C-alpha positions as CSV (number, residue, x, y, z in Angstrom):
1,M,25.9,-42.9,-39.7
2,K,29.3,-42.9,-37.9
3,G,30.4,-39.4,-37.0
4,K,26.9,-38.1,-36.4
5,R,26.1,-35.8,-33.5
6,V,22.9,-37.2,-32.0
7,I,20.5,-34.7,-30.2
8,I,17.9,-36.2,-27.9
9,I,15.1,-33.8,-27.1
10,A,13.3,-34.8,-23.9
11,G,10.2,-33.2,-22.3
12,G,11.9,-31.2,-19.5
13,S,12.8,-27.5,-19.6
14,I,15.2,-26.2,-22.2
15,G,15.4,-22.7,-20.8
16,K,15.7,-19.8,-23.3
17,R,14.8,-21.1,-26.8
18,E,16.9,-18.4,-28.5
19,F,20.0,-20.2,-27.1
20,F,19.3,-23.0,-29.6
21,T,18.7,-20.7,-32.6
22,N,22.0,-21.7,-34.3
23,F,22.7,-24.8,-32.3
24,F,21.3,-27.5,-34.6
25,L,23.5,-28.6,-37.5
26,T,22.3,-30.0,-40.8
27,H,24.0,-33.4,-40.2
28,D,22.6,-33.8,-36.7
29,Y,20.4,-36.9,-36.0
30,I,17.5,-35.7,-33.9
31,I,15.5,-38.0,-31.6
32,C,12.5,-36.7,-29.8
33,A,11.6,-38.6,-26.6
34,D,7.8,-38.2,-26.4
35,G,7.2,-34.8,-24.8
36,G,10.3,-33.4,-26.5
37,L,8.2,-33.2,-29.6
38,E,6.6,-30.0,-28.3
39,H,10.1,-28.4,-28.1
40,A,10.8,-29.6,-31.6
41,R,7.5,-28.1,-32.9
42,I,8.2,-24.8,-31.3
43,L,11.8,-24.7,-32.5
44,G,10.7,-25.7,-36.0
45,L,12.7,-28.9,-36.1
46,K,12.0,-32.0,-38.0
47,P,13.1,-35.1,-35.9
48,D,14.6,-38.2,-37.6
49,L,13.0,-40.4,-34.9
50,I,10.3,-40.3,-32.3
51,V,10.7,-42.6,-29.3
52,G,8.3,-43.2,-26.4
53,D,4.9,-44.3,-25.1
54,M,3.3,-41.0,-26.3
55,D,1.7,-40.2,-23.0
56,S,3.0,-36.6,-22.9
57,Y,2.7,-35.3,-26.4
58,H,-1.0,-35.1,-27.4
59,G,-0.6,-33.6,-30.9
60,D,-0.5,-35.3,-34.3
61,T,2.8,-37.0,-34.8
62,T,2.1,-37.8,-38.5
63,G,2.9,-34.2,-39.5
64,F,6.6,-34.8,-38.5
65,N,6.9,-37.4,-41.2
66,C,9.5,-39.5,-39.5
67,E,10.0,-42.9,-37.9
68,L,8.1,-43.7,-34.7
69,L,9.2,-46.3,-32.2
70,C,6.2,-46.6,-29.9
71,F,6.4,-48.4,-26.5
72,P,3.7,-49.3,-23.9
73,Q,3.2,-47.0,-21.0
74,E,3.9,-49.9,-18.6
75,K,7.6,-50.3,-19.1
76,D,10.8,-50.4,-17.1
77,K,12.7,-47.5,-18.8
78,T,11.9,-43.9,-19.4
79,D,11.5,-42.6,-22.9
80,T,14.8,-40.8,-22.6
81,E,16.7,-44.0,-21.7
82,L,15.1,-45.7,-24.7
83,A,16.2,-42.9,-26.9
84,L,19.7,-43.1,-25.5
85,E,19.9,-46.8,-26.1
86,Y,18.9,-46.3,-29.7
87,S,21.5,-43.6,-30.2
88,A,24.2,-46.1,-29.4
89,S,23.3,-48.0,-32.6
90,L,24.2,-44.9,-34.6
91,S,27.8,-44.9,-33.4
92,P,27.7,-41.1,-32.7
93,Y,30.8,-39.1,-31.8
94,E,28.6,-37.2,-29.3
95,V,25.1,-37.3,-27.8
96,I,23.5,-34.2,-26.3
97,I,20.3,-34.4,-24.3
98,I,18.3,-31.2,-24.1
99,G,15.1,-31.0,-22.0
100,G,16.6,-33.6,-19.6
101,I,16.3,-31.3,-16.6
102,G,13.0,-29.8,-15.4
103,K,10.2,-29.7,-12.9
104,R,10.1,-33.5,-12.4
105,F,13.1,-34.0,-10.1
106,D,12.7,-37.7,-10.4
107,H,13.2,-37.5,-14.2
108,S,16.0,-35.0,-13.8
109,L,17.9,-37.2,-11.3
110,G,17.2,-40.3,-13.5
111,N,18.7,-38.5,-16.5
112,I,21.8,-37.5,-14.5
113,Y,22.2,-41.2,-13.6
114,L,21.9,-42.0,-17.3
115,L,25.3,-40.4,-17.7
116,I,26.7,-43.4,-15.8
117,K,25.0,-45.8,-18.2
118,S,26.4,-43.6,-21.1
119,L,30.0,-44.1,-19.9
120,N,29.4,-47.9,-19.6
121,M,28.1,-47.8,-23.2
122,G,31.1,-45.9,-24.4
123,L,29.0,-42.8,-25.3
124,R,30.1,-39.2,-24.8
125,V,26.9,-37.6,-23.4
126,T,26.1,-34.1,-22.2
127,L,22.9,-32.8,-20.6
128,L,22.3,-29.2,-21.8
129,D,19.9,-26.4,-21.5
130,S,20.4,-22.6,-21.9
131,Y,21.6,-22.3,-18.3
132,Q,23.8,-25.3,-17.7
133,Q,25.9,-28.0,-19.2
134,I,26.4,-31.3,-17.3
135,Y,29.0,-33.9,-17.9
136,L,30.2,-37.0,-16.1
137,I,33.9,-37.9,-16.3
138,S,36.0,-40.9,-15.2
139,R,39.2,-39.6,-16.7
140,D,40.1,-36.2,-18.2
141,L,38.1,-33.2,-19.3
142,Y,39.1,-30.1,-21.2
143,I,36.7,-27.2,-21.5
144,K,37.4,-24.9,-24.4
145,S,35.5,-21.6,-24.5
146,N,36.1,-17.9,-25.0
147,I,34.3,-17.0,-21.7
148,T,35.7,-16.9,-18.2
149,G,33.7,-16.2,-15.1
150,E,31.3,-19.2,-15.3
151,T,30.5,-21.1,-12.1
152,I,31.4,-24.7,-12.2
153,S,30.7,-27.5,-9.6
154,L,32.5,-30.8,-9.2
155,I,30.2,-33.4,-7.5
156,P,31.2,-37.0,-6.8
157,L,28.8,-39.7,-7.9
158,T,30.9,-42.4,-6.3
159,Y,31.9,-42.7,-2.6
160,E,35.1,-40.9,-3.4
161,V,36.8,-39.4,-6.4
162,T,40.6,-39.6,-6.0
163,G,43.6,-37.8,-7.6
164,I,41.7,-34.7,-8.7
165,V,43.9,-32.1,-10.5
166,T,42.4,-28.9,-11.9
167,E,43.7,-26.0,-13.9
168,G,41.9,-22.8,-14.7
169,L,39.7,-22.7,-11.6
170,R,39.8,-20.2,-8.7
171,Y,40.0,-22.9,-6.1
172,P,42.4,-25.5,-7.6
173,L,42.7,-29.1,-6.6
174,N,46.1,-30.8,-6.7
175,D,45.9,-34.5,-6.4
176,E,43.0,-34.3,-3.9
177,C,39.9,-36.3,-3.1
178,L,36.2,-35.3,-3.1
179,Y,33.7,-37.5,-1.2
180,I,30.0,-38.1,-1.8
181,G,27.7,-36.4,0.6
182,E,30.0,-33.3,1.0
183,T,29.7,-30.0,-0.8
184,R,33.3,-28.9,-1.1
185,G,33.3,-29.0,-4.9
186,I,30.3,-26.8,-5.4
187,S,30.5,-23.2,-6.9
188,N,34.0,-23.0,-8.1
189,K,34.8,-20.4,-10.8
190,I,36.5,-20.5,-14.2
191,I,39.3,-17.9,-14.2
192,S,41.3,-19.0,-17.2
193,L,40.9,-21.2,-20.3
194,P,41.0,-23.9,-21.3
195,V,39.9,-25.6,-18.0
196,F,41.6,-29.0,-17.3
197,I,40.2,-31.5,-14.9
198,R,41.9,-34.9,-14.3
199,I,40.8,-37.7,-11.9
200,N,42.5,-40.9,-10.9
201,S,39.4,-42.9,-9.9
202,G,35.7,-42.6,-9.4
203,L,33.0,-40.7,-11.2
204,L,32.8,-36.9,-11.1
205,L,29.8,-34.9,-12.2
206,I,30.7,-31.5,-13.8
207,I,28.1,-28.8,-13.8
208,R,28.8,-25.6,-15.7
209,N,26.5,-22.6,-15.2
210,L,26.6,-21.0,-18.6
211,I,27.1,-17.3,-19.4
212,I,25.4,-16.5,-22.6
213,P,27.4,-13.8,-24.5
214,E,25.5,-10.6,-25.4
215,D,25.0,-9.9,-29.1
């Protein structure tokens, strides 16, 4: 199982479904967290595992013909957190959570904070929909793409993030600090690739607003 890319499909918004037309690979391990089953059904995906208390998906799960880990509704963790914990047992090289952001702001914020847990677990995790890509870094980040012009925001999740150095952004930072509760790092712009972001200490949330290339 080592070397797998694990995709967790949660029940929030995924944006434009056509964004995911060629996204899933044959070797992906797909975990549906309860309501994420509806996205899988619409996208025509067969999950490898279903996790949750099944209070959001009201269809027949037997048709998916996969393993089901069912939990009681009265529990201390969200279905997405349970799916994330299971993914660690697969020793993945990457975990991508889609459907992690949506109308339930409490769930959206909780999933962003799960990125902290992911770092502590040694997992490389991204929140993704067709509009945005969200990372949390404690060291370096390289963004490789063939598109410039994307808006990118750098938001501290600790009291301060020190020693920030960026390359490829319109408003560069050179060994500077960003502080929680301030908005200085919001709405920067990618002007050259690859983008390089380095920090000395702290946790820095990176939010890319994606530009989808026209066919």
